[in-house]
TISEDREN-615820 format. One record per residue (C-alpha): residue number from 0; residue in one letter; x negated, y negated, z. Coordinates in nm, 3 decimals. Example, Ala and Ser with C-alpha at 12.3 -4.5 7.8 and 13.67 -1.06 7.14 Angstrom:
BEGIN
+-----+------+---------+---------+---------+
! seq ! type !       X !       Y !       Z !
+-----+------+---------+---------+---------+
!   0 !    A !  -1.230 !   0.450 !   0.780 !
!   1 !    S !  -1.367 !   0.106 !   0.714 !
+-----+------+---------+---------+---------+
***
This chain:
BEGIN
+-----+------+---------+---------+---------+
! seq ! type !       X !       Y !       Z !
+-----+------+---------+---------+---------+
!   0 !    V !   5.993 !   0.187 !   0.789 !
!   1 !    E !   5.715 !  -0.030 !   0.643 !
!   2 !    T !   5.676 !  -0.047 !   0.268 !
!   3 !    V !   5.388 !  -0.099 !   0.030 !
!   4 !    R !   5.408 !  -0.164 !  -0.341 !
!   5 !    A !   5.268 !   0.048 !  -0.621 !
!   6 !    R !   5.059 !  -0.173 !  -0.847 !
!   7 !    S !   5.026 !  -0.162 !  -1.223 !
!   8 !    I !   4.691 !  -0.280 !  -1.363 !
!   9 !    A !   4.599 !  -0.340 !  -1.726 !
!  10 !    P !   4.352 !  -0.084 !  -1.866 !
!  11 !    A !   4.079 !  -0.342 !  -1.929 !
!  12 !    T !   4.101 !  -0.466 !  -1.570 !
!  13 !    A !   4.094 !  -0.114 !  -1.430 !
!  14 !    A !   3.792 !  -0.020 !  -1.639 !
!  15 !    A !   3.612 !  -0.334 !  -1.531 !
!  16 !    Q !   3.679 !  -0.266 !  -1.167 !
!  17 !    G !   3.566 !   0.099 !  -1.195 !
!  18 !    E !   3.694 !   0.413 !  -1.033 !
!  19 !    V !   3.533 !   0.594 !  -0.741 !
!  20 !    I !   3.418 !   0.936 !  -0.858 !
!  21 !    L !   3.216 !   1.037 !  -0.552 !
!  22 !    N !   3.169 !   0.933 !  -0.189 !
!  23 !    A !   2.846 !   1.019 !  -0.007 !
!  24 !    T !   2.685 !   0.932 !   0.325 !
!  25 !    G !   2.323 !   0.874 !   0.420 !
!  26 !    Y !   2.095 !   0.613 !   0.575 !
!  27 !    I !   1.958 !   0.271 !   0.495 !
!  28 !    I !   1.581 !   0.283 !   0.444 !
!  29 !    A !   1.309 !   0.034 !   0.358 !
!  30 !    A !   1.199 !   0.088 !  -0.001 !
!  31 !    H !   0.835 !   0.063 !   0.103 !
!  32 !    K !   0.743 !   0.109 !   0.469 !
!  33 !    I !   0.376 !   0.039 !   0.548 !
!  34 !    E !   0.189 !   0.178 !   0.847 !
!  35 !    L !  -0.103 !  -0.065 !   0.850 !
!  36 !    A !  -0.425 !   0.107 !   0.958 !
!  37 !    S !  -0.775 !  -0.022 !   1.027 !
!  38 !    K !  -1.066 !   0.050 !   0.792 !
!  39 !    V !  -1.315 !   0.033 !   1.080 !
!  40 !    V !  -1.323 !   0.158 !   1.438 !
!  41 !    G !  -1.320 !  -0.083 !   1.728 !
!  42 !    R !  -1.139 !  -0.224 !   2.028 !
!  43 !    V !  -0.848 !  -0.465 !   1.986 !
!  44 !    A !  -0.956 !  -0.816 !   2.083 !
!  45 !    W !  -0.636 !  -0.999 !   1.981 !
!  46 !    I !  -0.294 !  -0.918 !   1.837 !
!  47 !    G !  -0.067 !  -1.193 !   1.714 !
!  48 !    V !   0.269 !  -1.031 !   1.631 !
!  49 !    E !   0.562 !  -0.875 !   1.809 !
!  50 !    K !   0.825 !  -0.627 !   1.694 !
!  51 !    G !   1.075 !  -0.803 !   1.467 !
!  52 !    D !   0.843 !  -1.091 !   1.368 !
!  53 !    K !   0.853 !  -1.206 !   1.008 !
!  54 !    V !   0.506 !  -1.240 !   0.852 !
!  55 !    T !   0.370 !  -1.365 !   0.523 !
!  56 !    Q !   0.118 !  -1.199 !   0.295 !
!  57 !    G !  -0.237 !  -1.264 !   0.416 !
!  58 !    Q !  -0.133 !  -1.359 !   0.772 !
!  59 !    V !  -0.376 !  -1.238 !   1.040 !
!  60 !    L !  -0.211 !  -0.970 !   1.255 !
!  61 !    V !  -0.492 !  -0.812 !   1.459 !
!  62 !    R !  -0.858 !  -0.889 !   1.534 !
!  63 !    L !  -1.103 !  -0.623 !   1.654 !
!  64 !    E !  -1.419 !  -0.684 !   1.856 !
!  65 !    D !  -1.691 !  -0.768 !   1.602 !
!  66 !    A !  -2.020 !  -0.826 !   1.791 !
!  67 !    E !  -2.168 !  -0.496 !   1.672 !
!  68 !    Y !  -2.073 !  -0.564 !   1.309 !
!  69 !    K !  -2.220 !  -0.917 !   1.323 !
!  70 !    A !  -2.550 !  -0.772 !   1.451 !
!  71 !    Q !  -2.559 !  -0.525 !   1.162 !
!  72 !    V !  -2.505 !  -0.807 !   0.913 !
!  73 !    Q !  -2.784 !  -1.011 !   1.073 !
!  74 !    Q !  -3.022 !  -0.715 !   1.061 !
!  75 !    A !  -2.943 !  -0.650 !   0.696 !
!  76 !    K !  -3.001 !  -1.016 !   0.609 !
!  77 !    G !  -3.343 !  -1.007 !   0.776 !
!  78 !    G !  -3.448 !  -0.696 !   0.583 !
!  79 !    L !  -3.336 !  -0.852 !   0.253 !
!  80 !    E !  -3.524 !  -1.177 !   0.317 !
!  81 !    Q !  -3.840 !  -0.982 !   0.399 !
!  82 !    L !  -3.825 !  -0.795 !   0.069 !
!  83 !    Q !  -3.753 !  -1.114 !  -0.125 !
!  84 !    A !  -4.065 !  -1.274 !   0.025 !
!  85 !    K !  -4.270 !  -0.965 !  -0.065 !
!  86 !    L !  -4.145 !  -0.984 !  -0.424 !
!  87 !    A !  -4.233 !  -1.354 !  -0.449 !
!  88 !    E !  -4.585 !  -1.278 !  -0.326 !
!  89 !    A !  -4.625 !  -1.000 !  -0.582 !
!  90 !    V !  -4.493 !  -1.208 !  -0.873 !
!  91 !    N !  -4.694 !  -1.522 !  -0.791 !
!  92 !    G !  -5.020 !  -1.326 !  -0.744 !
!  93 !    S !  -5.320 !  -1.432 !  -0.534 !
!  94 !    R !  -5.383 !  -1.796 !  -0.442 !
!  95 !    P !  -5.683 !  -1.974 !  -0.600 !
!  96 !    E !  -5.852 !  -1.983 !  -0.259 !
!  97 !    E !  -5.825 !  -1.603 !  -0.230 !
!  98 !    I !  -5.972 !  -1.557 !  -0.580 !
!  99 !    A !  -6.258 !  -1.795 !  -0.501 !
! 100 !    R !  -6.335 !  -1.612 !  -0.179 !
! 101 !    A !  -6.334 !  -1.276 !  -0.359 !
! 102 !    N !  -6.577 !  -1.414 !  -0.622 !
! 103 !    A !  -6.802 !  -1.551 !  -0.346 !
! 104 !    D !  -6.811 !  -1.209 !  -0.181 !
! 105 !    V !  -6.915 !  -1.057 !  -0.515 !
! 106 !    Q !  -7.200 !  -1.310 !  -0.553 !
! 107 !    Q !  -7.318 !  -1.240 !  -0.201 !
! 108 !    A !  -7.310 !  -0.865 !  -0.273 !
! 109 !    K !  -7.515 !  -0.919 !  -0.589 !
! 110 !    A !  -7.775 !  -1.112 !  -0.393 !
! 111 !    D !  -7.791 !  -0.837 !  -0.131 !
! 112 !    L !  -7.830 !  -0.580 !  -0.409 !
! 113 !    E !  -8.116 !  -0.776 !  -0.566 !
! 114 !    D !  -8.295 !  -0.799 !  -0.232 !
! 115 !    A !  -8.243 !  -0.425 !  -0.176 !
! 116 !    K !  -8.387 !  -0.357 !  -0.526 !
! 117 !    I !  -8.702 !  -0.559 !  -0.456 !
! 118 !    N !  -8.748 !  -0.389 !  -0.119 !
! 119 !    L !  -8.703 !  -0.045 !  -0.279 !
! 120 !    D !  -8.961 !  -0.113 !  -0.552 !
! 121 !    R !  -9.214 !  -0.241 !  -0.298 !
! 122 !    T !  -9.164 !   0.057 !  -0.072 !
! 123 !    K !  -9.209 !   0.298 !  -0.363 !
! 124 !    K !  -9.553 !   0.149 !  -0.442 !
! 125 !    L !  -9.659 !   0.166 !  -0.077 !
! 126 !    V !  -9.553 !   0.528 !  -0.048 !
! 127 !    E !  -9.733 !   0.619 !  -0.371 !
! 128 !    A ! -10.046 !   0.452 !  -0.229 !
! 129 !    K !  -9.994 !   0.650 !   0.088 !
! 130 !    V !  -9.977 !   0.329 !   0.287 !
! 131 !    S !  -9.616 !   0.383 !   0.410 !
! 132 !    P !  -9.449 !   0.709 !   0.509 !
! 133 !    Q !  -9.176 !   0.878 !   0.300 !
! 134 !    R !  -8.918 !   0.782 !   0.561 !
! 135 !    D !  -8.951 !   0.414 !   0.468 !
! 136 !    L !  -8.875 !   0.500 !   0.107 !
! 137 !    D !  -8.566 !   0.695 !   0.209 !
! 138 !    D !  -8.441 !   0.402 !   0.417 !
! 139 !    A !  -8.498 !   0.157 !   0.131 !
! 140 !    Q !  -8.317 !   0.388 !  -0.113 !
! 141 !    A !  -8.020 !   0.420 !   0.122 !
! 142 !    K !  -7.992 !   0.043 !   0.161 !
! 143 !    Y !  -8.006 !   0.001 !  -0.214 !
! 144 !    D !  -7.732 !   0.261 !  -0.274 !
! 145 !    G !  -7.514 !   0.097 !  -0.008 !
! 146 !    A !  -7.558 !  -0.241 !  -0.171 !
! 147 !    V !  -7.451 !  -0.096 !  -0.509 !
! 148 !    A !  -7.137 !   0.060 !  -0.359 !
! 149 !    K !  -7.047 !  -0.260 !  -0.176 !
! 150 !    L !  -7.087 !  -0.466 !  -0.492 !
! 151 !    N !  -6.862 !  -0.229 !  -0.689 !
! 152 !    S !  -6.592 !  -0.242 !  -0.418 !
! 153 !    L !  -6.594 !  -0.620 !  -0.394 !
! 154 !    Q !  -6.588 !  -0.647 !  -0.771 !
! 155 !    R !  -6.270 !  -0.437 !  -0.790 !
! 156 !    T !  -6.114 !  -0.647 !  -0.515 !
! 157 !    A !  -6.193 !  -0.964 !  -0.708 !
! 158 !    D !  -6.049 !  -0.816 !  -1.026 !
! 159 !    L !  -5.724 !  -0.724 !  -0.847 !
! 160 !    A !  -5.701 !  -1.071 !  -0.697 !
! 161 !    R !  -5.739 !  -1.217 !  -1.044 !
! 162 !    I !  -5.490 !  -0.992 !  -1.237 !
! 163 !    G !  -5.238 !  -0.926 !  -0.953 !
! 164 !    I !  -5.053 !  -0.603 !  -0.864 !
! 165 !    R !  -4.909 !  -0.360 !  -1.121 !
! 166 !    K !  -4.567 !  -0.411 !  -1.286 !
! 167 !    E !  -4.448 !  -0.077 !  -1.149 !
! 168 !    Q !  -4.505 !  -0.199 !  -0.794 !
! 169 !    I !  -4.307 !  -0.516 !  -0.864 !
! 170 !    D !  -4.020 !  -0.306 !  -1.009 !
! 171 !    A !  -4.025 !  -0.087 !  -0.696 !
! 172 !    I !  -3.986 !  -0.397 !  -0.475 !
! 173 !    R !  -3.699 !  -0.519 !  -0.692 !
! 174 !    G !  -3.528 !  -0.181 !  -0.648 !
! 175 !    Q !  -3.564 !  -0.209 !  -0.271 !
! 176 !    I !  -3.403 !  -0.555 !  -0.288 !
! 177 !    V !  -3.101 !  -0.417 !  -0.479 !
! 178 !    Q !  -3.064 !  -0.147 !  -0.214 !
! 179 !    A !  -3.088 !  -0.405 !   0.065 !
! 180 !    E !  -2.826 !  -0.627 !  -0.106 !
! 181 !    G !  -2.586 !  -0.332 !  -0.123 !
! 182 !    Q !  -2.640 !  -0.257 !   0.244 !
! 183 !    L !  -2.577 !  -0.621 !   0.335 !
! 184 !    A !  -2.255 !  -0.625 !   0.127 !
! 185 !    F !  -2.139 !  -0.308 !   0.306 !
! 186 !    Y !  -2.197 !  -0.455 !   0.652 !
! 187 !    Q !  -2.029 !  -0.783 !   0.551 !
! 188 !    D !  -1.726 !  -0.584 !   0.429 !
! 189 !    Q !  -1.721 !  -0.393 !   0.759 !
! 190 !    L !  -1.727 !  -0.722 !   0.947 !
! 191 !    S !  -1.440 !  -0.867 !   0.740 !
! 192 !    N !  -1.236 !  -0.550 !   0.806 !
! 193 !    T !  -1.229 !  -0.630 !   1.178 !
! 194 !    V !  -0.965 !  -0.888 !   1.082 !
! 195 !    I !  -0.645 !  -0.705 !   0.979 !
! 196 !    V !  -0.402 !  -0.907 !   0.765 !
! 197 !    A !  -0.052 !  -0.842 !   0.629 !
! 198 !    P !  -0.068 !  -0.691 !   0.278 !
! 199 !    I !   0.285 !  -0.814 !   0.195 !
! 200 !    S !   0.544 !  -1.054 !   0.328 !
! 201 !    G !   0.792 !  -0.870 !   0.548 !
! 202 !    T !   0.907 !  -0.782 !   0.899 !
! 203 !    I !   0.714 !  -0.605 !   1.175 !
! 204 !    L !   0.903 !  -0.282 !   1.253 !
! 205 !    E !   0.668 !  -0.151 !   1.523 !
! 206 !    R !   0.367 !  -0.280 !   1.717 !
! 207 !    N !   0.152 !   0.022 !   1.795 !
! 208 !    V !  -0.146 !  -0.127 !   1.984 !
! 209 !    E !  -0.221 !  -0.355 !   2.276 !
! 210 !    R !  -0.523 !  -0.567 !   2.355 !
! 211 !    G !  -0.813 !  -0.353 !   2.476 !
! 212 !    E !  -0.697 !  -0.032 !   2.305 !
! 213 !    F !  -0.933 !   0.153 !   2.075 !
! 214 !    V !  -0.846 !   0.179 !   1.706 !
! 215 !    T !  -0.984 !   0.449 !   1.479 !
! 216 !    T !  -0.965 !   0.513 !   1.106 !
! 217 !    G !  -0.772 !   0.840 !   1.146 !
! 218 !    F !  -0.444 !   0.934 !   1.311 !
! 219 !    V !  -0.493 !   1.052 !   1.670 !
! 220 !    G !  -0.246 !   1.149 !   1.943 !
! 221 !    D !  -0.046 !   0.895 !   2.140 !
! 222 !    K !  -0.286 !   0.911 !   2.435 !
! 223 !    G !  -0.601 !   0.881 !   2.223 !
! 224 !    A !  -0.725 !   0.622 !   1.979 !
! 225 !    K !  -0.456 !   0.465 !   1.761 !
! 226 !    G !  -0.452 !   0.541 !   1.388 !
! 227 !    Y !  -0.246 !   0.238 !   1.281 !
! 228 !    V !  -0.183 !  -0.099 !   1.438 !
! 229 !    V !   0.162 !  -0.201 !   1.311 !
! 230 !    S !   0.430 !  -0.073 !   1.075 !
! 231 !    M !   0.609 !  -0.323 !   0.852 !
! 232 !    A !   0.844 !  -0.345 !   0.556 !
! 233 !    D !   1.008 !  -0.596 !   0.327 !
! 234 !    L !   1.370 !  -0.593 !   0.448 !
! 235 !    N !   1.479 !  -0.770 !   0.130 !
! 236 !    D !   1.400 !  -0.445 !  -0.053 !
! 237 !    L !   1.633 !  -0.183 !   0.095 !
! 238 !    K !   1.784 !   0.141 !  -0.032 !
! 239 !    A !   2.048 !   0.389 !   0.075 !
! 240 !    E !   1.902 !   0.740 !   0.089 !
! 241 !    L !   2.156 !   1.016 !   0.027 !
! 242 !    D !   2.156 !   1.394 !  -0.005 !
! 243 !    I !   2.399 !   1.480 !  -0.286 !
! 244 !    N !   2.549 !   1.828 !  -0.301 !
! 245 !    Q !   2.437 !   2.011 !  -0.613 !
! 246 !    N !   2.803 !   2.064 !  -0.710 !
! 247 !    D !   2.850 !   1.685 !  -0.732 !
! 248 !    F !   2.509 !   1.598 !  -0.876 !
! 249 !    A !   2.627 !   1.613 !  -1.240 !
! 250 !    K !   2.859 !   1.314 !  -1.173 !
! 251 !    L !   2.563 !   1.080 !  -1.116 !
! 252 !    S !   2.290 !   0.933 !  -1.335 !
! 253 !    M !   2.019 !   0.668 !  -1.322 !
! 254 !    G !   2.155 !   0.314 !  -1.318 !
! 255 !    Q !   2.500 !   0.417 !  -1.194 !
! 256 !    K !   2.668 !   0.159 !  -0.974 !
! 257 !    G !   2.807 !   0.211 !  -0.627 !
! 258 !    V !   2.955 !   0.020 !  -0.333 !
! 259 !    I !   2.761 !   0.050 !  -0.006 !
! 260 !    T !   2.911 !   0.011 !   0.340 !
! 261 !    T !   2.774 !   0.074 !   0.690 !
! 262 !    D !   2.935 !   0.203 !   1.008 !
! 263 !    A !   2.821 !  -0.112 !   1.189 !
! 264 !    F !   2.992 !  -0.349 !   0.942 !
! 265 !    P !   3.261 !  -0.145 !   0.763 !
! 266 !    D !   3.428 !  -0.452 !   0.612 !
! 267 !    V !   3.107 !  -0.577 !   0.447 !
! 268 !    K !   3.038 !  -0.431 !   0.104 !
! 269 !    Y !   2.707 !  -0.433 !  -0.080 !
! 270 !    D !   2.651 !  -0.371 !  -0.449 !
! 271 !    G !   2.411 !  -0.091 !  -0.532 !
! 272 !    V !   2.261 !   0.094 !  -0.826 !
! 273 !    I !   2.088 !   0.434 !  -0.845 !
! 274 !    D !   1.719 !   0.368 !  -0.908 !
! 275 !    E !   1.561 !   0.694 !  -0.790 !
! 276 !    I !   1.661 !   1.060 !  -0.826 !
! 277 !    S !   1.438 !   1.330 !  -0.680 !
! 278 !    P !   1.280 !   1.551 !  -0.947 !
! 279 !    E !   1.342 !   1.859 !  -0.731 !
! 280 !    A !   1.629 !   1.992 !  -0.522 !
! 281 !    N !   1.630 !   2.099 !  -0.159 !
! 282 !    R !   1.671 !   2.477 !  -0.165 !
! 283 !    Q !   1.776 !   2.510 !   0.200 !
! 284 !    K !   2.043 !   2.238 !   0.191 !
! 285 !    A !   2.144 !   2.285 !  -0.176 !
! 286 !    T !   2.120 !   1.908 !  -0.226 !
! 287 !    V !   1.936 !   1.656 !  -0.443 !
! 288 !    Q !   1.805 !   1.336 !  -0.288 !
! 289 !    V !   1.928 !   1.013 !  -0.448 !
! 290 !    K !   1.830 !   0.657 !  -0.357 !
! 291 !    V !   2.057 !   0.360 !  -0.425 !
! 292 !    K !   1.896 !   0.016 !  -0.435 !
! 293 !    V !   2.086 !  -0.250 !  -0.239 !
! 294 !    L !   2.125 !  -0.544 !  -0.478 !
! 295 !    N !   2.249 !  -0.800 !  -0.224 !
! 296 !    P !   2.094 !  -0.716 !   0.117 !
! 297 !    D !   2.130 !  -0.952 !   0.411 !
! 298 !    S !   2.014 !  -0.977 !   0.772 !
! 299 !    R !   2.286 !  -0.739 !   0.893 !
! 300 !    L !   2.126 !  -0.436 !   0.730 !
! 301 !    R !   1.870 !  -0.241 !   0.931 !
! 302 !    P !   1.660 !   0.061 !   0.836 !
! 303 !    D !   1.808 !   0.393 !   0.962 !
! 304 !    M !   2.164 !   0.256 !   0.976 !
! 305 !    N !   2.435 !   0.502 !   0.872 !
! 306 !    A !   2.555 !   0.416 !   0.522 !
! 307 !    S !   2.830 !   0.530 !   0.287 !
! 308 !    V !   2.821 !   0.488 !  -0.090 !
! 309 !    A !   3.125 !   0.500 !  -0.320 !
! 310 !    F !   2.989 !   0.576 !  -0.667 !
! 311 !    L !   3.181 !   0.420 !  -0.953 !
! 312 !    A !   3.248 !   0.583 !  -1.289 !
! 313 !    K !   3.083 !   0.428 !  -1.590 !
! 314 !    A !   3.339 !   0.262 !  -1.816 !
! 315 !    A !   3.345 !   0.431 !  -2.157 !
! 316 !    P !   3.288 !   0.186 !  -2.446 !
! 317 !    K !   3.597 !   0.118 !  -2.656 !
! 318 !    T !   3.571 !   0.083 !  -3.032 !
! 319 !    G !   3.832 !   0.015 !  -3.297 !
! 320 !    T !   4.206 !  -0.007 !  -3.227 !
! 321 !    L !   4.329 !   0.108 !  -2.886 !
! 322 !    S !   4.564 !   0.404 !  -2.882 !
! 323 !    A !   4.899 !   0.396 !  -2.706 !
! 324 !    A !   4.748 !   0.593 !  -2.417 !
! 325 !    D !   4.464 !   0.342 !  -2.383 !
! 326 !    Q !   4.713 !   0.051 !  -2.376 !
! 327 !    K !   4.930 !   0.209 !  -2.104 !
! 328 !    P !   4.891 !   0.032 !  -1.765 !
! 329 !    V !   4.716 !   0.217 !  -1.484 !
! 330 !    V !   4.924 !   0.261 !  -1.167 !
! 331 !    Y !   4.768 !   0.267 !  -0.821 !
! 332 !    A !   4.926 !   0.342 !  -0.485 !
! 333 !    P !   4.780 !   0.323 !  -0.134 !
! 334 !    A !   4.662 !   0.659 !  -0.002 !
! 335 !    S !   4.873 !   0.600 !   0.312 !
! 336 !    A !   5.192 !   0.622 !   0.105 !
! 337 !    I !   5.115 !   0.966 !  -0.042 !
! 338 !    R !   5.215 !   1.282 !   0.148 !
! 339 !    E !   5.181 !   1.634 !   0.010 !
! 340 !    G !   5.175 !   1.520 !  -0.353 !
! 341 !    A !   5.482 !   1.295 !  -0.322 !
! 342 !    V !   5.592 !   0.947 !  -0.225 !
! 343 !    F !   5.917 !   0.803 !  -0.088 !
! 344 !    I !   6.063 !   0.515 !  -0.290 !
! 345 !    V !   6.302 !   0.278 !  -0.108 !
! 346 !    V !   6.610 !   0.236 !  -0.330 !
! 347 !    D !   6.932 !   0.068 !  -0.199 !
! 348 !    G !   6.838 !   0.139 !   0.163 !
! 349 !    K !   6.754 !   0.505 !   0.102 !
! 350 !    A !   6.420 !   0.691 !   0.086 !
! 351 !    V !   6.403 !   0.881 !  -0.243 !
! 352 !    R !   6.130 !   1.146 !  -0.261 !
! 353 !    R !   5.935 !   1.162 !  -0.589 !
! 354 !    G !   5.651 !   1.391 !  -0.679 !
! 355 !    V !   5.340 !   1.229 !  -0.824 !
! 356 !    K !   5.026 !   1.348 !  -0.997 !
! 357 !    T !   4.721 !   1.176 !  -0.851 !
! 358 !    G !   4.381 !   1.097 !  -1.002 !
! 359 !    P !   4.054 !   0.948 !  -0.876 !
! 360 !    T !   4.036 !   0.705 !  -0.587 !
! 361 !    S !   3.910 !   0.351 !  -0.650 !
! 362 !    P !   3.895 !   0.025 !  -0.455 !
! 363 !    Q !   4.250 !  -0.042 !  -0.585 !
! 364 !    G !   4.385 !   0.280 !  -0.431 !
! 365 !    V !   4.474 !   0.625 !  -0.563 !
! 366 !    M !   4.539 !   0.645 !  -0.936 !
! 367 !    I !   4.892 !   0.775 !  -1.013 !
! 368 !    Q !   4.876 !   0.964 !  -1.341 !
! 369 !    S !   5.250 !   1.038 !  -1.348 !
! 370 !    G !   5.560 !   0.981 !  -1.135 !
! 371 !    L !   5.545 !   0.599 !  -1.096 !
! 372 !    I !   5.553 !   0.307 !  -1.338 !
! 373 !    G !   5.436 !   0.038 !  -1.095 !
! 374 !    G !   5.628 !  -0.214 !  -0.886 !
! 375 !    E !   5.806 !   0.046 !  -0.670 !
! 376 !    D !   5.838 !  -0.011 !  -0.295 !
! 377 !    L !   5.689 !   0.293 !  -0.122 !
! 378 !    V !   5.727 !   0.401 !   0.240 !
! 379 !    N !   5.393 !   0.344 !   0.412 !
! 380 !    N !   5.282 !   0.632 !   0.637 !
! 381 !    P !   5.613 !   0.823 !   0.592 !
! 382 !    P !   5.724 !   0.998 !   0.913 !
! 383 !    A !   5.698 !   1.377 !   0.916 !
! 384 !    D !   6.078 !   1.412 !   0.960 !
! 385 !    L !   6.166 !   1.178 !   0.672 !
! 386 !    K !   6.392 !   1.360 !   0.425 !
! 387 !    D !   6.486 !   1.288 !   0.066 !
! 388 !    G !   6.787 !   1.054 !   0.058 !
! 389 !    A !   6.761 !   0.951 !   0.425 !
! 390 !    R !   6.887 !   0.600 !   0.500 !
! 391 !    V !   6.608 !   0.363 !   0.610 !
! 392 !    T !   6.577 !   0.005 !   0.730 !
! 393 !    L !   6.276 !  -0.217 !   0.687 !
! 394 !    K !   6.075 !  -0.326 !   0.991 !
! 395 !    K !   6.070 !  -0.700 !   1.047 !
! 396 !    G !   5.772 !  -0.909 !   1.148 !
+-----+------+---------+---------+---------+
***
C-alpha cells in the first residue's frame, strides 16, 4: 500500500488559512461588457480593429462615411453667417450716404409740393374766372395731393434711416442667431459621431461590422443594418458568476473570500472576494446569483470559462485568553485516505482500522474532529478488500 500522513496544524495557522465551507461552479464573466453602438446612421468607411485586439481609451475604432454630415455643417455655418451680417447691419444703422440721399429725396419732394401748390392756386383763379374748365382744377388738385403723400412717405423713410430699426427687431434677429448656433452645434456633433472611439481601455471581444455595411442607431436583425459595431471589455476586471442554492446562501456574505479555479487550468488558483449579491432570488431554479471578483486575473482567464469557487469561512476574532479547546491542534487528513467514516493506520506492518469524525474540507484536507492526533501514517486509497489487522507492505519507488 501507499501511505499518507495525517497533519497537525496549530489553531492560529488553520484559522489564517481558512476552511472551505462551500464549493460552487459557474462562469468567468467580464465585469463590464460594452456593446459599442453608433449615435448616427451611416455606412462603414473604415474599421481598424480585429477580434482580440487590445485598445486604449480614445482610440479610433470605426469611421463612417461623413460627406452628408459635412454638407449639413457647411449649410448651417452659411445660415449663421447670414444672420450675423443682418444683425450687424441692424445695430450699425444706415450709412451717412443713405441718410443724405433720404434727406435729398425729402427736399426734392418739398420742391415738387411747392410747385404743385402754386399750380393749384393759379388754376383755382382761372376756373373762378371761367377761363379754364373744372377738369383742370381737378387735375391740379390731384397732383397737389400726390405731392403731399409723396413728401410724407419720403419723410418717414428719412426718419427711419436716421433713427434705425426698432430694438424688438434687433432682439428677434439675435434670437434667430441663437437658434442657428444650436443647429450648427447639433450638426457638428453629428459629424464628430461618425468617428467611433473606445470608451475604455480593454480588449475587443467581437467585431460586428465590415467595411461597406450600414450601421443604424437601433438593434436590427443579423441580415439588416447593424446596431453595434464592436463589443469590448476590460479583461483585467473579471468576475466569477455563480448560482448559489438557497439552502447554502446563508453561508455567504459580502466580502467573503474564495479560491477560484477553472477547468482549463485546474492547478492555477486565483484569489476572489464576493462583491455582488443579487437582491432577488430565481424562483424557478431556487438560487441566488453571486458574483466573485477575481483579485489577481491574468491572460489565461477568458470570459465564459467554466469556473469553480471554494468559499472560505471567516475566521472568528479571538479575544482574551485562549481556552484549552482553542489551543488544541487541528488535524487534517487527505480525503483519499478516508473510507466510510474510517481510516487505516499502518502500525508494525499491519493496517489498523479507526473510525474518525470529519469536519469541513479546506485546502489542507479534511478536518478530523476526533479519532486522530496527527502524525499517523494512513493507507492512501485503501483497497475495498482491506480488513482491520491485515498485514501490509509499503510500495517502493
